[in-house]
VOTOR-602792 format. One record per residue (C-alpha): residue in three letters; residue number from 1; y negated, x, z negated. Coordinates in steps of 0.5 Angstrom, whole numbers. Each point is the difference from the previous one (the first is absolute). Layout:
N
> resn/resi/y/x/z
> ALA/NUM/Y/X/Z
...
This chain:
303
> resn/resi/y/x/z
> MET/1/-8/106/136
> GLU/2/5/-6/0
> ARG/3/1/1/-7
> LEU/4/-7/-1/-2
> ILE/5/0/-6/5
> LEU/6/5/-3/-3
> GLN/7/-2/1/-7
> SER/8/-7/-3/2
> SER/9/4/-6/3
> ILE/10/4/-1/-7
> GLY/11/-7/1/-4
> PHE/12/-3/-5/4
> TYR/13/6/-5/0
> SER/14/0/0/-8
> LEU/15/-7/-1/0
> LEU/16/1/-6/5
> GLN/17/5/-3/-5
> ASP/18/-4/1/-7
> VAL/19/-6/-3/4
> LEU/20/5/-6/2
> GLU/21/3/-1/-6
> GLN/22/-7/0/-4
> GLN/23/-2/-6/5
> ASP/24/6/-4/-2
> GLN/25/-1/1/-7
> GLU/26/-7/-2/1
> TRP/27/2/-6/4
> ILE/28/5/-2/-5
> ALA/29/-5/0/-6
> ARG/30/-4/-4/4
> GLU/31/4/-5/3
> GLY/32/6/0/-4
> ARG/33/7/1/2
> PHE/34/2/-7/1
> ARG/35/-4/-5/-1
> PRO/36/-3/-3/6
> GLY/37/-8/2/1
> GLY/38/1/5/-5
> ARG/39/-3/1/-7
> ILE/40/-2/-7/-3
> SER/41/-8/-1/-1
> LEU/42/-1/-1/-7
> ASP/43/-7/-3/1
> ASP/44/2/-5/4
> LEU/45/5/-3/-5
> GLY/46/-3/-6/-5
> ASP/47/0/0/-7
> ASP/48/6/-4/-1
> ILE/49/4/6/4
> TRP/50/-3/5/-4
> VAL/51/1/-3/-7
> GLU/52/8/-2/3
> GLN/53/1/8/2
> PHE/54/-5/4/-5
> ARG/55/-1/-5/-5
> PHE/56/-8/1/1
> ARG/57/-5/-2/5
> ARG/58/-3/4/5
> HIS/59/-7/1/-4
> GLU/60/4/1/-7
> ILE/61/4/6/4
> TYR/62/-6/4/2
> LEU/63/-3/-2/-7
> LEU/64/7/3/-3
> SER/65/0/6/4
> ASP/66/-8/2/-3
> ILE/67/3/-2/-7
> LEU/68/6/4/0
> ASP/69/-5/6/3
> LEU/70/5/1/6
> PRO/71/-3/5/5
> PRO/72/-3/-3/7
> VAL/73/6/3/3
> ILE/74/7/1/-3
> VAL/75/3/7/3
> CYS/76/8/1/-1
> SER/77/-1/8/-2
> GLN/78/8/1/3
> SER/79/-1/-3/7
> ARG/80/-8/-1/0
> VAL/81/1/-8/2
> LYS/82/-6/-3/-2
> GLU/83/-2/-8/-1
> ASP/84/-7/-2/-2
> SER/85/0/-3/-8
> ALA/86/1/-7/1
> SER/87/6/0/5
> ALA/88/3/6/-4
> LEU/89/-1/-5/-6
> CYS/90/4/-6/4
> MET/91/5/4/2
> LEU/92/2/1/-8
> LEU/93/-1/-7/-1
> CYS/94/4/-2/5
> ARG/95/5/5/-3
> LEU/96/0/-3/-7
> VAL/97/0/-7/2
> HIS/98/5/0/5
> VAL/99/8/2/-1
> SER/100/1/2/7
> ARG/101/2/6/4
> LEU/102/-4/5/4
> VAL/103/2/-3/6
> ASP/104/-2/-7/-2
> VAL/105/-7/2/-2
> GLU/106/0/4/7
> MET/107/2/-6/4
> GLN/108/-5/-4/-4
> PHE/109/-7/4/0
> GLY/110/2/5/5
> TRP/111/-1/5/-6
> GLU/112/4/6/3
> ARG/113/6/1/-6
> SER/114/-1/7/-2
> ARG/115/-8/0/0
> PHE/116/1/-7/-3
> SER/117/4/4/-6
> ARG/118/-4/6/0
> ILE/119/-6/-4/-1
> THR/120/2/-5/-5
> ARG/121/3/7/-5
> THR/122/-7/3/1
> THR/123/-4/-6/-2
> ALA/124/4/-1/-6
> SER/125/0/7/-2
> LEU/126/-8/0/0
> ILE/127/0/-7/-4
> TRP/128/5/3/-5
> ASN/129/-4/7/0
> ARG/130/-7/-3/-1
> TRP/131/2/-6/-5
> LYS/132/6/2/-4
> HIS/133/-4/1/-6
> LEU/134/-2/-8/0
> LEU/135/8/-1/-1
> ARG/136/-1/4/-7
> PHE/137/-6/-3/-3
> ASP/138/-7/-1/2
> PRO/139/-5/1/-6
> HIS/140/-6/-2/4
> ARG/141/2/-7/2
> LEU/142/4/-1/-7
> THR/143/-5/1/-6
> PRO/144/1/-2/-6
> GLU/145/-5/-6/2
> LYS/146/5/-3/5
> LEU/147/6/2/-4
> THR/148/-3/-5/-5
> TYR/149/-2/-5/5
> PHE/150/8/0/2
> ALA/151/2/-1/-7
> THR/152/-5/-5/-1
> VAL/153/3/-4/6
> MET/154/7/1/-2
> GLN/155/-2/-3/-6
> GLN/156/-3/-6/4
> ARG/157/7/-1/4
> GLY/158/4/-1/-7
> ALA/159/1/6/-3
> PRO/160/1/0/-7
> LEU/161/-4/7/-1
> ASP/162/-7/2/3
> CYS/163/2/8/1
> VAL/164/5/-1/6
> SER/165/-3/3/6
> ALA/166/5/1/5
> VAL/167/8/-1/0
> ILE/168/5/5/2
> ASP/169/7/-2/4
> GLY/170/5/4/4
> THR/171/3/-1/7
> LEU/172/6/2/4
> ARG/173/0/1/7
> LYS/174/7/1/3
> ILE/175/2/6/4
> ALA/176/6/1/4
> ARG/177/6/3/-3
> PRO/178/-1/8/0
> ILE/179/5/4/2
> THR/180/0/5/-6
> ASN/181/-2/-1/-7
> GLN/182/0/-8/1
> ARG/183/0/-1/-7
> LEU/184/-7/3/-2
> VAL/185/-3/-6/4
> PHE/186/6/-5/-2
> ASN/187/-3/-6/-5
> GLY/188/5/-2/-5
> TRP/189/-4/-7/-1
> LYS/190/-1/-2/7
> ARG/191/6/3/3
> ILE/192/-4/3/6
> HIS/193/-2/7/2
> CYS/194/-8/0/-1
> LEU/195/-6/4/-2
> LYS/196/-5/-2/-5
> TYR/197/-7/-1/-1
> HIS/198/-4/-3/-6
> SER/199/-7/-2/1
> LEU/200/-6/-3/-4
> ILE/201/-4/-6/2
> THR/202/-7/-3/-2
> PRO/203/-1/-7/0
> ASP/204/-4/0/6
> GLY/205/6/2/3
> ILE/206/-1/7/2
> VAL/207/5/6/-1
> ILE/208/-3/5/-4
> HIS/209/5/5/-1
> ILE/210/7/1/3
> TYR/211/6/5/-1
> GLY/212/6/2/4
> PRO/213/5/0/3
> VAL/214/4/2/-5
> GLU/215/8/0/0
> GLY/216/2/-8/-1
> ARG/217/5/2/-6
> ARG/218/-6/1/-4
> HIS/219/-2/-5/-5
> ASP/220/-7/-3/0
> GLU/221/-2/4/-7
> THR/222/2/7/4
> VAL/223/-5/-2/6
> TYR/224/-5/-1/-5
> GLN/225/1/6/-4
> GLN/226/0/4/6
> SER/227/-6/-3/4
> GLY/228/-5/3/-6
> LEU/229/-3/-7/0
> SER/230/0/1/-7
> ALA/231/-5/5/-1
> LEU/232/-5/-4/5
> LEU/233/1/-6/-4
> GLU/234/-3/4/-6
> LYS/235/-5/2/4
> HIS/236/-3/-6/4
> PHE/237/2/-5/-3
> VAL/238/-5/-2/-5
> LYS/239/-5/-5/-2
> PRO/240/-8/3/0
> ASP/241/0/-1/-8
> GLY/242/7/5/0
> SER/243/5/-5/-2
> PRO/244/7/1/5
> LEU/245/2/-4/6
> PHE/246/7/-1/1
> ILE/247/5/-2/6
> TYR/248/6/-5/0
> GLY/249/7/1/2
> ASP/250/6/-3/0
> PRO/251/5/1/-7
> ALA/252/3/6/4
> TYR/253/-6/4/-1
> THR/254/-1/3/-7
> VAL/255/-6/-2/-5
> ALA/256/-4/6/-1
> GLY/257/-7/3/1
> ARG/258/-3/-5/5
> VAL/259/6/-4/2
> LEU/260/1/-7/-2
> ALA/261/7/-3/2
> GLY/262/3/-7/-2
> TYR/263/5/-1/-6
> LYS/264/7/2/1
> GLY/265/7/-4/-3
> ALA/266/3/-6/0
> ALA/267/-3/-3/-7
> LEU/268/-7/0/1
> SER/269/-5/-5/-4
> PRO/270/-4/-5/4
> GLU/271/-6/4/0
> GLN/272/3/5/3
> ILE/273/3/-4/6
> GLN/274/-7/-3/0
> PHE/275/-3/7/1
> ASN/276/5/2/5
> THR/277/0/-6/4
> LEU/278/-8/1/1
> MET/279/0/7/1
> SER/280/5/-1/5
> ARG/281/-4/-5/4
> CYS/282/-5/6/0
> ARG/283/5/4/3
> GLU/284/1/-3/6
> PRO/285/-5/3/4
> VAL/286/3/6/1
> GLU/287/6/-3/3
> TRP/288/-4/-4/5
> SER/289/-3/7/2
> PHE/290/6/3/1
> LYS/291/2/-6/4
> GLU/292/-6/0/4
> VAL/293/1/8/2
> VAL/294/6/-1/3
> GLN/295/-1/-7/3
> GLN/296/-7/3/4
> PHE/297/4/7/2
> PRO/298/7/-2/0
> PHE/299/1/7/3
> LEU/300/-1/3/-7
> ASP/301/6/-4/-2
> PHE/302/5/2/6
> SER/303/6/4/-3
């Protein structure tokens, strides 16, 4: 009898402990662990604060949440923590905008650190799985008429050709030195350990194709061959009348297929020098796009 009573008491106290722990977690999620007053009320913040902290105004966040086709409630499959889609998107943007520790975010916004980490990863995965195909190519938007219009805009900007619709360039993102196999990611030109990407950008400033990451030691031409971009260009880069359109890259790329590049060598003619100069001016938006991304979202460049 005493044994039965003892087992019942142990079971009761175990159940009581579970209930109290659950209440503690709910209080932490609601009030925050360190910030006085609990979680910050995002709706009470002005638009200037929204832009500073999340890069978008409040109404733009709600609009972006709908456009990205996020579910009304973001639920982490492992821990079952959940947030409404607008708050989850704010958490993800906050993570990208600020190079800060989770404890700093917790103190600033009252978002419990493990909850914040799980929600941001879940939200990023949802967006990636839903829209990753657009990073490859979007044939529904990039019609022959649209690509021909881009070629016209490039010519109006000073390009000596009327058949170049986009420009391609690679970028290096520095990383910490790996413990093993560090030579795989070491770039001998920049003398850094890094990962390499390439992107294709149209005159409207939109990235229409991106590929990576690959090892930093790879040449730009190698990355291009691995990306499968050549097949996409052959299939989609045509004018309505069937004539070909091209992309332009720096002299590191091989002139072949739908790729044009600047003239190489030290003994160039005045016409060739002028061609390189004019096309280089048209390539500047590519470099600006890389800079804009890391300026707006410094966490992406944090190594």
